[in-house]
Backbone as numpy.savetxt, mean C-alpha at the origin, in Angstrom:
# Nx Ny Nz CAx CAy CAz Cx Cy Cz
11.44 -20.07 -4.18 10.31 -19.19 -4.55 9.66 -18.64 -3.29
9.36 -17.35 -3.29 8.66 -16.79 -2.13 7.34 -16.16 -2.55
6.81 -16.60 -3.70 5.46 -16.21 -4.10 4.51 -17.26 -3.56
3.51 -16.85 -2.79 2.60 -17.81 -2.16 1.24 -17.75 -2.80
0.45 -18.76 -2.51 -0.88 -18.87 -3.10 -1.76 -17.72 -2.67
-2.76 -17.43 -3.51 -3.61 -16.26 -3.29 -4.29 -16.29 -1.94
-4.83 -17.45 -1.53 -5.56 -17.49 -0.28 -4.62 -17.29 0.90
-3.34 -17.69 0.76 -2.37 -17.46 1.82 -2.00 -15.98 1.88
-1.90 -15.35 0.73 -1.53 -13.94 0.68 -2.59 -13.07 1.33
-3.85 -13.31 1.04 -4.88 -12.35 1.35 -5.68 -12.66 2.60
-5.58 -13.88 3.15 -6.36 -14.20 4.32 -7.86 -14.16 4.02
-8.64 -13.83 5.02 -10.09 -13.90 4.89 -10.66 -12.77 4.05
-9.90 -11.73 3.82 -10.41 -10.58 3.07 -10.42 -10.82 1.57
-9.85 -11.91 1.11 -9.83 -12.16 -0.33 -8.83 -11.27 -1.04
-9.17 -10.84 -2.23 -8.24 -10.09 -3.08 -7.98 -8.70 -2.50
-6.74 -8.47 -2.14 -6.29 -7.15 -1.71 -5.37 -6.60 -2.80
-5.72 -5.44 -3.32 -5.09 -4.94 -4.54 -3.57 -4.87 -4.47
-3.03 -4.45 -3.33 -1.59 -4.27 -3.24 -0.88 -5.41 -2.53
-1.59 -6.50 -2.27 -0.97 -7.69 -1.67 -0.75 -8.78 -2.71
-0.91 -8.42 -3.96 -0.76 -9.41 -5.04 0.67 -9.43 -5.57
0.98 -10.46 -6.34 2.30 -10.55 -6.95 2.55 -11.93 -7.51
3.22 -12.01 -8.65 3.55 -13.30 -9.27 5.04 -13.47 -9.48
5.82 -12.44 -9.23 7.26 -12.48 -9.50 8.02 -12.88 -8.24
8.88 -13.90 -8.37 9.73 -14.33 -7.26 10.72 -13.20 -6.93
10.81 -12.81 -5.69 11.70 -11.71 -5.31 13.18 -12.06 -5.39
13.50 -13.32 -5.60 14.88 -13.77 -5.87 15.86 -13.22 -4.85
15.55 -13.40 -3.57 16.41 -12.85 -2.52 17.83 -13.41 -2.57
17.97 -14.64 -3.07 19.30 -15.25 -3.14 20.20 -14.58 -4.17
19.62 -13.79 -5.08 20.40 -13.12 -6.12 20.89 -11.73 -5.69
20.41 -11.22 -4.58 20.71 -9.84 -4.22 22.18 -9.59 -3.91
22.91 -10.63 -3.51 24.34 -10.49 -3.22 25.22 -11.08 -4.32
24.61 -11.55 -5.39 25.34 -12.17 -6.49 25.69 -11.10 -7.52
26.81 -10.43 -7.33 27.18 -9.30 -8.18 27.33 -9.71 -9.64
27.92 -10.86 -9.88 28.11 -11.30 -11.27 26.77 -11.52 -11.96
25.84 -12.17 -11.24 24.51 -12.39 -11.84 23.79 -11.07 -12.07
23.87 -10.15 -11.12 23.22 -8.85 -11.28 23.77 -8.10 -12.49
25.08 -8.16 -12.67 25.69 -7.49 -13.83 25.22 -8.11 -15.13
25.14 -9.44 -15.18 24.66 -10.11 -16.39 23.19 -9.76 -16.66
22.40 -9.75 -15.60 20.98 -9.44 -15.77 20.80 -8.02 -16.30
21.58 -7.07 -15.78 21.45 -5.68 -16.24 21.95 -5.52 -17.68
22.86 -6.35 -18.10 23.37 -6.28 -19.46 22.46 -6.98 -20.46
21.50 -7.75 -19.99 20.59 -8.51 -20.84 19.48 -7.59 -21.36
19.35 -7.40 -22.69 18.28 -6.54 -23.22 16.88 -7.07 -22.94
16.78 -8.34 -22.54 15.48 -8.90 -22.19 15.02 -8.55 -20.79
15.92 -8.01 -19.98 15.55 -7.57 -18.64 14.59 -6.39 -18.73
13.65 -6.33 -17.81 12.64 -5.25 -17.82 12.89 -4.33 -16.61
12.81 -3.01 -16.87 13.07 -2.01 -15.84 11.83 -1.14 -15.66
11.41 -0.97 -14.40 10.28 -0.13 -14.05 10.82 1.19 -13.48
10.50 2.28 -14.12 10.96 3.60 -13.68 9.92 4.19 -12.74
10.34 4.57 -11.54 9.39 5.09 -10.55 9.93 6.38 -9.95
9.02 7.28 -9.64 9.40 8.54 -8.99 8.19 9.12 -8.28
8.39 9.54 -7.03 7.32 10.17 -6.26 6.07 9.28 -6.22
6.28 7.97 -6.10 5.16 7.03 -5.99 4.44 6.72 -7.28
5.01 7.12 -8.42 4.30 6.94 -9.69 5.18 6.24 -10.72
4.52 5.57 -11.65 5.16 4.96 -12.81 4.28 5.24 -14.03
4.76 4.90 -15.21 4.00 5.13 -16.43 3.17 3.89 -16.77
1.91 4.12 -17.17 1.01 3.01 -17.50 0.05 3.45 -18.59
-0.57 2.46 -19.22 -1.60 2.72 -20.22 -2.69 1.67 -20.08
-3.80 1.89 -20.74 -4.90 0.92 -20.72 -4.42 -0.38 -21.36
-4.66 -1.50 -20.69 -4.16 -2.78 -21.18 -4.90 -3.24 -22.43
-6.22 -3.07 -22.45 -7.04 -3.37 -23.62 -8.11 -2.30 -23.72
-8.42 -1.84 -24.92 -9.43 -0.79 -25.06 -10.74 -1.16 -24.36
-11.20 -0.27 -23.51 -12.47 -0.49 -22.83 -12.44 -1.47 -21.69
-11.26 -2.02 -21.36 -11.18 -3.05 -20.31 -11.20 -2.45 -18.91
-10.78 -1.21 -18.77 -10.65 -0.62 -17.46 -9.38 -1.04 -16.73
-8.61 -1.94 -17.34 -7.35 -2.38 -16.75 -6.18 -1.55 -17.23
-5.09 -1.60 -16.48 -3.88 -0.86 -16.83 -2.69 -1.80 -16.89
-1.70 -1.44 -17.72 -0.44 -2.16 -17.76 0.70 -1.17 -17.64
1.75 -1.57 -16.93 2.89 -0.69 -16.70 3.83 -0.67 -17.89
4.58 0.41 -17.99 5.64 0.51 -18.98 6.93 -0.03 -18.37
7.53 -1.01 -19.04 8.85 -1.51 -18.69 9.79 -1.22 -19.85
11.00 -0.79 -19.54 11.98 -0.49 -20.58 13.18 -1.41 -20.41
13.95 -1.66 -21.49 15.19 -2.43 -21.34 16.23 -1.60 -20.60
17.21 -2.24 -19.99 18.22 -1.49 -19.22 18.88 -0.35 -20.01
19.09 -0.57 -21.31 19.74 0.46 -22.11 18.93 1.74 -22.23
17.62 1.68 -21.97 16.78 2.86 -22.04 16.41 3.42 -20.66
16.91 2.79 -19.61 16.57 3.22 -18.25 17.39 4.44 -17.87
16.83 5.38 -17.13 17.59 6.54 -16.68 18.59 6.16 -15.59
19.54 7.05 -15.34 20.44 6.86 -14.20 19.64 7.02 -12.91
20.12 6.36 -11.87 19.43 6.50 -10.60 19.72 5.34 -9.68
19.02 5.27 -8.58 19.15 4.16 -7.64 18.47 2.94 -8.24
19.22 1.84 -8.30 18.73 0.63 -8.96 18.46 -0.45 -7.92
17.35 -1.17 -8.07 17.05 -2.25 -7.14 16.40 -3.41 -7.87
16.77 -4.62 -7.46 16.21 -5.83 -8.05 14.82 -6.07 -7.48
13.84 -6.27 -8.38 12.48 -6.58 -7.97 12.19 -8.07 -8.00
12.88 -8.82 -8.84 12.67 -10.26 -8.87 12.86 -10.85 -10.24
12.50 -12.14 -10.33 12.65 -12.91 -11.57 11.36 -13.66 -11.83
10.85 -13.56 -13.05 9.60 -14.23 -13.43 9.84 -15.70 -13.70
8.75 -16.46 -13.88 8.86 -17.89 -14.14 9.62 -18.19 -15.42
9.57 -17.27 -16.38 10.28 -17.49 -17.64 11.74 -17.02 -17.60
12.21 -16.60 -16.42 13.59 -16.18 -16.26 13.83 -14.70 -16.48
12.81 -13.94 -16.81 12.96 -12.51 -17.01 13.23 -11.81 -15.67
14.30 -11.01 -15.63 14.62 -10.25 -14.42 13.95 -8.89 -14.48
13.49 -8.42 -13.33 12.85 -7.11 -13.22 13.61 -6.25 -12.22
13.90 -5.02 -12.64 14.54 -4.05 -11.77 13.67 -2.81 -11.67
13.91 -2.01 -10.65 13.33 -0.68 -10.55 14.44 0.33 -10.54
14.13 1.55 -10.99 15.08 2.66 -10.95 14.33 3.89 -10.45
14.94 4.60 -9.49 14.34 5.82 -8.97 15.40 6.92 -8.90
14.95 8.14 -8.61 15.87 9.26 -8.50 15.46 10.42 -9.37
16.30 11.44 -9.43 15.97 12.66 -10.17 15.77 12.40 -11.65
16.65 11.60 -12.26 16.50 11.32 -13.69 15.24 10.49 -13.95
14.90 9.63 -13.03 13.65 8.87 -13.16 12.46 9.82 -13.15
12.53 10.85 -12.32 11.46 11.84 -12.30 11.32 12.55 -13.63
12.44 12.85 -14.27 12.39 13.50 -15.59 11.75 12.57 -16.61
12.06 11.27 -16.52 11.46 10.29 -17.44 9.95 10.22 -17.24
9.51 10.20 -15.99 8.08 10.14 -15.70 7.38 11.38 -16.23
7.98 12.55 -16.04 7.35 13.79 -16.48 7.30 13.91 -17.99
8.35 13.44 -18.67 8.37 13.53 -20.14 7.45 12.49 -20.76
7.35 11.33 -20.12 6.40 10.31 -20.56 6.79 9.60 -21.85
5.98 8.61 -22.19 6.07 7.87 -23.45 4.71 7.97 -24.12
4.71 7.89 -25.44 3.45 8.01 -26.17 2.46 6.95 -25.70
1.28 7.41 -25.31 0.22 6.50 -24.89 0.27 6.14 -23.42
1.31 6.55 -22.70 1.46 6.22 -21.29 1.30 7.47 -20.44
0.71 7.31 -19.25 0.51 8.42 -18.33 1.00 8.01 -16.93
1.46 8.97 -16.12 1.87 8.64 -14.75 0.68 8.17 -13.91
0.89 7.09 -13.14 -0.16 6.59 -12.25 0.46 6.28 -10.90
-0.36 6.37 -9.85 0.05 6.00 -8.51 -0.72 4.80 -8.01
-0.24 4.20 -6.96 -0.86 2.99 -6.42 -2.27 3.24 -5.90
-2.49 4.39 -5.28 -3.78 4.64 -4.67 -4.91 4.57 -5.69
-4.69 5.20 -6.84 -5.73 5.24 -7.86 -5.70 4.03 -8.78
-4.50 3.53 -9.10 -4.37 2.53 -10.16 -4.11 1.12 -9.67
-3.81 0.95 -8.38 -3.40 -0.37 -7.91 -4.36 -1.49 -8.24
-5.66 -1.25 -8.10 -6.65 -2.29 -8.34 -6.86 -2.57 -9.82
-6.37 -1.69 -10.69 -6.56 -1.86 -12.14 -5.39 -2.57 -12.80
-4.35 -2.86 -12.04 -3.18 -3.54 -12.58 -3.32 -5.06 -12.44
-2.61 -5.78 -13.28 -2.56 -7.24 -13.15 -1.85 -7.62 -11.86
-1.96 -8.90 -11.48 -1.27 -9.36 -10.27 0.23 -9.08 -10.37
0.82 -9.38 -11.51 2.26 -9.14 -11.68 2.60 -7.67 -11.53
1.90 -6.81 -12.24 2.23 -5.39 -12.23 1.94 -4.74 -10.89
0.86 -5.15 -10.22 0.56 -4.59 -8.91 1.66 -4.93 -7.91
2.13 -6.18 -7.94 3.20 -6.57 -7.03 4.50 -5.85 -7.31
4.85 -5.71 -8.59 6.09 -5.03 -8.95 6.05 -3.54 -8.60
4.94 -2.88 -8.87 4.85 -1.46 -8.57 4.85 -1.21 -7.07
4.15 -2.04 -6.31 4.14 -1.88 -4.85 5.54 -2.05 -4.28
6.25 -3.06 -4.73 7.63 -3.32 -4.30 8.53 -2.14 -4.68
8.42 -1.69 -5.92 9.28 -0.61 -6.41 9.02 0.70 -5.68
7.77 1.04 -5.48 7.43 2.30 -4.80 7.94 2.27 -3.36
7.80 1.13 -2.69 8.27 1.03 -1.30 9.77 1.27 -1.22
10.53 0.64 -2.10 11.98 0.82 -2.08 12.37 2.23 -2.50
11.72 2.75 -3.52 12.05 4.10 -3.99 11.78 5.13 -2.90
10.65 5.02 -2.22 10.33 5.96 -1.15 11.40 5.94 -0.06
11.86 4.74 0.27 12.88 4.62 1.32 14.21 5.22 0.86
14.65 4.87 -0.34 15.92 5.41 -0.84 15.88 6.93 -0.96
14.75 7.47 -1.38 14.65 8.91 -1.56 14.68 9.67 -0.23
14.24 9.02 0.85 14.13 9.73 2.13 15.17 9.31 3.17
15.94 8.27 2.90 16.96 7.81 3.84 18.30 7.73 3.09
18.94 8.87 2.99 20.13 9.00 2.15 21.43 9.06 2.94
21.33 9.22 4.28 22.52 9.38 5.09 22.48 8.43 6.28
23.65 8.08 6.76 23.78 7.20 7.92 23.21 7.90 9.15
22.27 7.26 9.87 21.70 7.91 11.05 22.67 8.00 12.22
23.81 7.30 12.14 24.77 7.34 13.24 25.81 8.45 13.06
26.29 8.61 11.81 27.38 9.58 11.62 27.09 10.63 10.57
25.98 10.49 9.83 25.61 11.49 8.84 26.27 11.36 7.49
27.06 10.31 7.29 27.72 10.09 6.01 26.72 9.60 4.96
26.79 10.10 3.71 25.91 9.56 2.66 26.11 8.05 2.52
25.02 7.31 2.48 25.08 5.86 2.36 25.08 5.44 0.90
25.43 4.18 0.66 25.43 3.63 -0.69 24.55 2.39 -0.72
23.79 2.17 -1.81 22.94 0.98 -1.89 23.78 -0.30 -1.89
23.22 -1.35 -1.31 23.85 -2.67 -1.29 22.76 -3.72 -1.42
23.18 -4.96 -1.63 22.25 -6.08 -1.80 21.12 -5.74 -2.76
21.53 -5.29 -3.94 20.60 -4.99 -5.03 19.53 -3.99 -4.61
19.92 -3.02 -3.79 19.01 -1.95 -3.41 18.12 -2.26 -2.23
18.33 -3.40 -1.55 17.46 -3.77 -0.43 18.07 -3.43 0.93
19.21 -2.77 0.93 19.75 -2.13 2.11 20.75 -1.09 1.65
21.19 -0.26 2.59 22.28 0.68 2.31 23.36 0.47 3.36
24.58 0.84 3.00 25.69 0.72 3.95 26.41 2.06 4.05
27.01 2.27 5.21 27.75 3.51 5.45 29.23 3.25 5.17
29.82 3.98 4.24 31.24 3.76 3.94 32.17 4.24 5.04
31.63 5.00 6.01 32.47 5.52 7.08 32.55 4.57 8.27
31.40 4.11 8.75 31.44 3.25 9.95 31.03 1.81 9.68
30.66 1.50 8.42 30.37 0.12 8.05 29.00 -0.39 8.46
28.16 0.46 9.03 26.84 0.00 9.45 25.94 -0.24 8.24
25.00 -1.15 8.41 24.00 -1.45 7.38 22.63 -0.96 7.83
21.84 -0.48 6.87 20.54 0.09 7.18 19.50 -0.50 6.24
18.38 -0.92 6.82 17.36 -1.64 6.08 16.12 -0.78 5.88
15.34 -1.07 4.84 14.12 -0.29 4.58 13.21 -0.26 5.80
12.66 0.90 6.06 11.76 1.07 7.20 10.34 0.72 6.80
9.67 -0.04 7.66 8.26 -0.37 7.47 7.53 -0.01 8.76
6.47 0.79 8.66 5.70 1.22 9.82 4.43 0.39 9.95
4.32 -0.48 10.98 3.08 -1.26 11.15 1.94 -0.37 11.63
0.78 -0.56 11.02 -0.42 0.18 11.40 -1.59 -0.80 11.44
-2.50 -0.55 12.37 -3.70 -1.38 12.46 -4.87 -0.64 11.83
-5.74 -1.39 11.20 -6.96 -0.83 10.61 -8.08 -1.80 10.92
-9.19 -1.31 11.45 -10.14 -2.25 12.05 -11.59 -1.97 11.68
-12.25 -3.06 11.38 -13.69 -3.07 11.19 -14.32 -3.32 12.57
-14.99 -2.31 13.11 -15.62 -2.43 14.42 -17.12 -2.58 14.23
-17.68 -3.61 14.83 -19.13 -3.85 14.77 -19.70 -3.92 16.18
-21.02 -3.72 16.29 -21.70 -3.80 17.58 -22.56 -5.07 17.63
-23.26 -5.35 18.74 -24.06 -6.56 18.83 -25.17 -6.66 17.78
-25.57 -5.53 17.20 -26.56 -5.54 16.11 -25.90 -5.66 14.74
-24.60 -5.92 14.71 -23.81 -6.08 13.49 -23.81 -4.80 12.64
-23.88 -3.66 13.31 -23.67 -2.40 12.62 -22.18 -2.11 12.55
-21.78 -1.37 11.53 -20.37 -1.05 11.29 -20.08 0.38 11.72
-18.98 0.58 12.40 -18.57 1.91 12.86 -17.68 2.56 11.80
-18.13 3.69 11.27 -17.35 4.46 10.31 -17.12 5.86 10.87
-15.97 6.44 10.51 -15.61 7.75 11.04 -15.00 8.62 9.94
-15.04 9.93 10.18 -14.43 10.88 9.25 -13.28 11.60 9.94
-12.10 11.46 9.34 -10.94 12.19 9.83 -11.18 13.69 9.66
-10.66 14.48 10.57 -10.91 15.91 10.56 -10.39 16.60 9.30
-9.41 16.01 8.63 -8.84 16.65 7.44 -9.50 16.15 6.14
-10.45 15.22 6.25 -11.09 14.67 5.05 -12.26 15.54 4.59
-12.66 15.37 3.33 -13.87 16.06 2.84 -15.10 15.65 3.66
-16.13 16.47 3.61 -17.31 16.30 4.46 -17.96 14.93 4.33
-18.02 14.39 3.13 -18.78 13.14 2.93 -17.92 11.88 3.01
-16.64 12.01 3.22 -15.74 10.88 3.22 -15.69 10.23 4.60
-15.96 8.91 4.68 -15.85 8.16 5.93 -15.17 6.82 5.68
-14.59 6.28 6.74 -13.88 5.01 6.61 -13.84 4.33 7.97
-13.21 3.16 8.00 -12.98 2.48 9.26 -11.84 3.16 10.01
-11.70 2.85 11.28 -10.67 3.45 12.10 -9.31 2.80 11.83
-8.24 3.56 12.06 -6.89 3.05 11.84 -5.91 3.88 12.65
-4.72 3.32 12.87 -3.68 4.05 13.59 -2.40 3.24 13.63
-1.31 3.91 13.95 -0.01 3.25 13.99 0.19 2.50 15.30
0.96 1.42 15.23 1.33 0.65 16.41 2.44 1.39 17.14
2.27 1.59 18.44 3.29 2.26 19.23 4.49 1.34 19.46
5.66 1.91 19.73 6.81 1.08 20.09 6.51 0.21 21.31
6.88 -1.06 21.24 6.66 -1.97 22.34 5.22 -2.40 22.54
4.37 -2.17 21.55 2.95 -2.48 21.65 2.57 -3.59 20.69
1.68 -4.48 21.11 1.18 -5.52 20.20 0.14 -4.91 19.27
-0.08 -5.56 18.13 -1.09 -5.08 17.19 -2.47 -5.10 17.82
-2.78 -6.16 18.59 -4.10 -6.26 19.21 -4.33 -5.14 20.23
-3.31 -4.82 20.98 -3.45 -3.73 21.95 -3.64 -2.41 21.21
-2.94 -2.24 20.10 -3.09 -1.02 19.31 -4.52 -0.87 18.79
-5.14 -1.98 18.40 -6.53 -1.93 17.93 -7.43 -1.37 19.02
-7.35 -1.95 20.21 -8.21 -1.51 21.30 -7.91 -0.06 21.70
-6.64 0.30 21.75 -6.26 1.66 22.14 -6.76 2.69 21.15
-6.54 2.44 19.86 -6.93 3.42 18.84 -8.45 3.62 18.80
-9.19 2.52 18.90 -10.66 2.64 18.88 -11.13 3.47 20.07
-10.58 3.21 21.24 -11.01 3.95 22.43 -10.57 5.41 22.37
-9.34 5.66 21.94 -8.84 7.03 21.87 -9.66 7.89 20.91
-10.08 7.30 19.80 -10.74 8.08 18.77 -12.25 8.17 18.94
-12.87 7.18 19.59 -14.34 7.17 19.68 -14.88 6.88 21.08
-14.01 6.57 22.05 -14.42 6.19 23.41 -15.21 4.89 23.44
-15.08 4.07 22.40 -15.75 2.77 22.35 -14.78 1.70 22.84
-15.24 0.88 23.78 -14.44 -0.23 24.26 -14.81 -1.49 23.48
-13.81 -2.25 23.10 -14.05 -3.44 22.28 -13.63 -4.68 23.04
-14.21 -5.81 22.62 -13.88 -7.09 23.22 -13.09 -7.95 22.26
-13.76 -8.90 21.62 -13.08 -9.86 20.75 -12.40 -9.15 19.58
-11.14 -9.52 19.31 -10.37 -8.96 18.21 -9.91 -10.12 17.33
-10.13 -10.01 16.03 -9.81 -11.09 15.10 -9.01 -10.53 13.92
-7.87 -11.16 13.65 -7.03 -10.75 12.51 -7.64 -11.25 11.21
-7.68 -10.38 10.18 -8.30 -10.74 8.90 -7.32 -10.77 7.73
-6.30 -9.94 7.72 -5.38 -9.91 6.60 -4.56 -8.64 6.61
-3.56 -8.57 5.71 -2.68 -7.41 5.69 -2.43 -6.94 4.26
-2.00 -5.69 4.15 -1.67 -5.13 2.84 -0.59 -4.06 3.00
0.46 -4.14 2.16 1.42 -3.03 2.16 0.76 -1.76 1.65
1.16 -0.65 2.20 0.62 0.65 1.79 1.81 1.63 1.79
2.68 1.53 0.77 3.92 2.30 0.78 3.72 3.77 0.40
2.93 4.46 1.18 2.64 5.86 0.95 2.76 6.64 2.26
3.97 6.72 2.88 5.20 6.27 2.23 5.70 4.88 2.61
5.30 4.30 3.79 5.99 3.07 4.20 5.17 2.23 5.17
3.87 2.21 5.08 3.05 1.49 6.05 2.79 0.05 5.64
2.60 -0.80 6.63 2.04 -2.14 6.45 0.75 -2.16 7.24
-0.38 -2.27 6.55 -1.68 -2.22 7.20 -2.10 -3.61 7.65
-2.37 -3.76 8.94 -2.79 -5.02 9.54 -4.28 -4.93 9.81
-5.07 -5.72 9.09 -6.52 -5.60 9.16 -7.14 -6.51 10.22
-8.03 -5.94 11.02 -8.68 -6.68 12.10 -10.19 -6.43 12.08
-10.91 -7.34 12.73 -12.31 -7.11 13.06 -12.42 -7.12 14.58
-13.16 -6.16 15.12 -13.33 -6.05 16.57 -14.80 -5.87 16.88
-15.24 -6.43 18.00 -16.64 -6.37 18.40 -16.77 -5.51 19.66
-17.64 -4.52 19.60 -17.88 -3.63 20.74 -19.10 -4.10 21.52
-19.10 -3.86 22.81 -20.28 -4.14 23.64 -21.37 -3.13 23.31
-22.61 -3.51 23.50 -23.72 -2.62 23.20 -23.90 -1.53 24.25
-24.69 -0.52 23.90 -25.04 0.53 24.84 -23.98 1.58 25.08
-22.95 1.61 24.28 -21.90 2.60 24.47 -22.18 3.86 23.63
-21.72 4.99 24.13 -21.91 6.25 23.43 -20.62 6.65 22.73
-20.71 6.99 21.46 -19.55 7.45 20.70 -19.20 8.87 21.13
-17.94 9.06 21.47 -17.42 10.39 21.78 -16.14 10.59 21.00
-16.18 11.43 19.97 -15.02 11.64 19.12 -13.96 12.47 19.84
-12.71 12.24 19.48 -11.63 12.95 20.16 -11.56 14.43 19.76
-12.26 14.82 18.71 -12.41 16.20 18.24 -11.10 16.80 17.70
-10.03 16.02 17.73 -8.77 16.49 17.14 -8.51 15.76 15.83
-8.54 14.44 15.89 -8.31 13.64 14.69 -9.62 13.23 14.02
-10.63 12.90 14.81 -11.89 12.40 14.29 -12.98 13.47 14.42
-13.54 13.87 13.27 -14.57 14.91 13.27 -15.95 14.34 13.59
-16.22 13.11 13.14 -17.51 12.49 13.41 -17.38 10.99 13.24
-18.26 10.27 13.90 -18.30 8.81 13.79 -19.72 8.36 14.08
-20.14 7.27 13.40 -21.49 6.77 13.63 -21.58 5.31 13.19
-22.62 4.64 13.69 -22.90 3.26 13.32 -23.76 3.23 12.06
-23.51 2.26 11.20 -24.29 2.08 9.97 -24.79 0.64 9.90
-26.06 0.47 9.56 -26.53 -0.83 9.11 -26.12 -0.99 7.65
-26.24 -2.19 7.13 -25.90 -2.39 5.72 -26.81 -1.56 4.81
-28.09 -1.53 5.13 -29.03 -0.77 4.31 -28.74 0.72 4.38
-28.39 1.23 5.56 -28.09 2.65 5.70 -26.85 3.03 4.91
-25.83 2.18 4.95 -24.60 2.48 4.21 -24.86 2.49 2.71
-25.55 1.47 2.22 -25.81 1.40 0.78 -26.67 2.56 0.32
-27.65 2.94 1.10 -28.52 4.06 0.75 -27.73 5.36 0.68
-26.83 5.58 1.66 -26.03 6.81 1.68 -25.07 6.87 0.50
-24.50 5.73 0.12 -23.60 5.71 -1.03 -24.36 5.96 -2.32
-25.50 5.30 -2.48 -26.29 5.47 -3.70 -26.78 6.91 -3.85
-27.06 7.57 -2.73 -27.57 8.94 -2.78 -26.46 9.98 -2.89
-25.20 9.54 -2.85 -24.09 10.48 -2.91 -23.88 11.24 -1.62
-24.45 10.75 -0.53 -24.30 11.41 0.76 -23.02 10.97 1.47
-22.39 9.93 0.94 -21.22 9.35 1.59 -20.26 8.86 0.51
-18.97 8.95 0.79 -17.94 8.40 -0.09 -17.01 7.55 0.75
-16.56 6.42 0.19 -15.66 5.54 0.94 -14.35 5.39 0.18
-13.43 4.65 0.78 -12.07 4.52 0.27 -12.03 3.86 -1.11
-10.95 4.09 -1.88 -10.82 3.49 -3.21 -10.62 1.98 -3.13
-10.82 1.31 -4.27 -10.74 -0.14 -4.31 -9.34 -0.67 -4.04
-8.33 0.17 -4.11 -6.96 -0.28 -3.85 -6.67 -0.42 -2.36
-7.54 0.11 -1.50 -7.24 0.16 -0.07 -7.83 -1.02 0.70
-7.16 -1.40 1.78 -7.69 -2.45 2.65 -8.91 -1.95 3.40
-9.02 -0.63 3.60 -10.22 -0.07 4.24 -11.47 -0.44 3.45
-11.40 -0.32 2.14 -12.54 -0.68 1.28 -12.88 -2.15 1.42
-11.86 -3.01 1.45 -12.11 -4.44 1.55 -12.71 -4.82 2.89
-12.29 -4.15 3.97 -12.88 -4.42 5.27 -14.36 -4.07 5.29
-14.71 -2.93 4.71 -16.12 -2.53 4.68 -16.93 -3.49 3.82
-16.39 -3.88 2.66 -17.11 -4.79 1.78 -17.18 -6.20 2.38
-16.17 -6.60 3.14 -16.18 -7.89 3.83 -17.38 -7.94 4.78
-17.57 -6.87 5.54 -18.72 -6.81 6.45 -20.03 -6.72 5.68
-20.06 -5.92 4.63 -21.31 -5.72 3.89 -21.74 -6.97 3.14
-20.76 -7.76 2.71 -21.07 -8.99 1.99 -21.01 -8.88 0.49
-20.43 -7.82 -0.04 -20.31 -7.67 -1.49 -19.73 -6.32 -1.84
-19.50 -6.12 -3.15 -18.90 -4.87 -3.61 -19.86 -3.70 -3.42
-19.26 -2.54 -3.18 -20.03 -1.33 -2.96 -19.59 -0.24 -3.93
-20.48 0.70 -4.25 -20.07 1.85 -5.07 -19.21 2.79 -4.25
-18.48 3.66 -4.95 -17.60 4.59 -4.25 -18.38 5.68 -3.53
-19.59 5.98 -3.99 -20.25 7.18 -3.57 -19.81 8.33 -4.47
-20.54 9.40 -4.48 -20.21 10.49 -5.40 -19.68 11.71 -4.68
-19.00 11.47 -3.57 -18.42 12.58 -2.83 -17.25 13.16 -3.57
-16.61 14.21 -3.02 -15.48 14.85 -3.66 -14.29 13.91 -3.73
-13.23 14.24 -4.49 -12.08 13.37 -4.59 -11.54 13.01 -3.21
-11.21 11.75 -3.07 -10.83 11.23 -1.75 -9.51 11.79 -1.29
-9.43 12.06 0.01 -8.15 12.39 0.63 -7.38 11.09 0.79
-6.10 11.17 1.20 -5.31 9.94 1.34 -6.01 8.89 2.18
-6.16 7.70 1.60 -6.81 6.58 2.29 -5.77 5.70 2.94
-6.22 4.89 3.89 -5.28 4.00 4.55 -5.63 2.57 4.19
């Protein structure tokens, strides 16, 4: 079993919407062709159809605010790239299917079900469904965008139940790409939180700073570099808090807290960051309540970092629809 306890999964940040999961990924089954064939032939197997980061879902209970995914038996699944998602405690196998026919299924829909994406719906799914959809979207995104061998250009074929591809020409194997990114809660000696607005975001949208880890760079060095590049703030102590997959299309967000020395002046890079400022807890809550500020959705680790510092849940704010969150 590779499903771990909740506190081990989430670290100090607690519940992270896309870091949940109850289904064993059954890695030992990925090379067992006979077992995979039997599982696909079993009408009790459940298949999640995904395309362009979305699957079909409906309200789990009237008025609950929760969502449940649509799973179909293999006989009703469209043609496409197939990948094993895992096996539940009761022995039920779960697969995902992606590709052009999956897109047609998503667009045509099922009665009572609507297409949903992780960004908007991730926090409204159960632990099981959130884990399955995050896994499926990550694999689907990779298969859809990495179709040829990077060495010789030959179309690749899925292997190991969709968790790698192989080149029939040169025999090389290729694994799903994951891009590590750091996202950081920066505070000052007065315990104010640094929030910034990306230049492409709506006017009222602000969040914590984030950026990708450079090749050959440690995560901690990336934290210090990104904060300085974007705001000219130098930081001292850096503390790891937790991580969350963000397969939009392929990031793994590594959450940190960093402390800046006092008396520094914020200077935005003016290319990526349009504005940045320090907030006290009272200032942030007042701005959100007044609709002067909007923050990331509940599915994002950015939201959890801000709420971790604030000490409790916060409203979204009434700003315009959020741009892509990290």
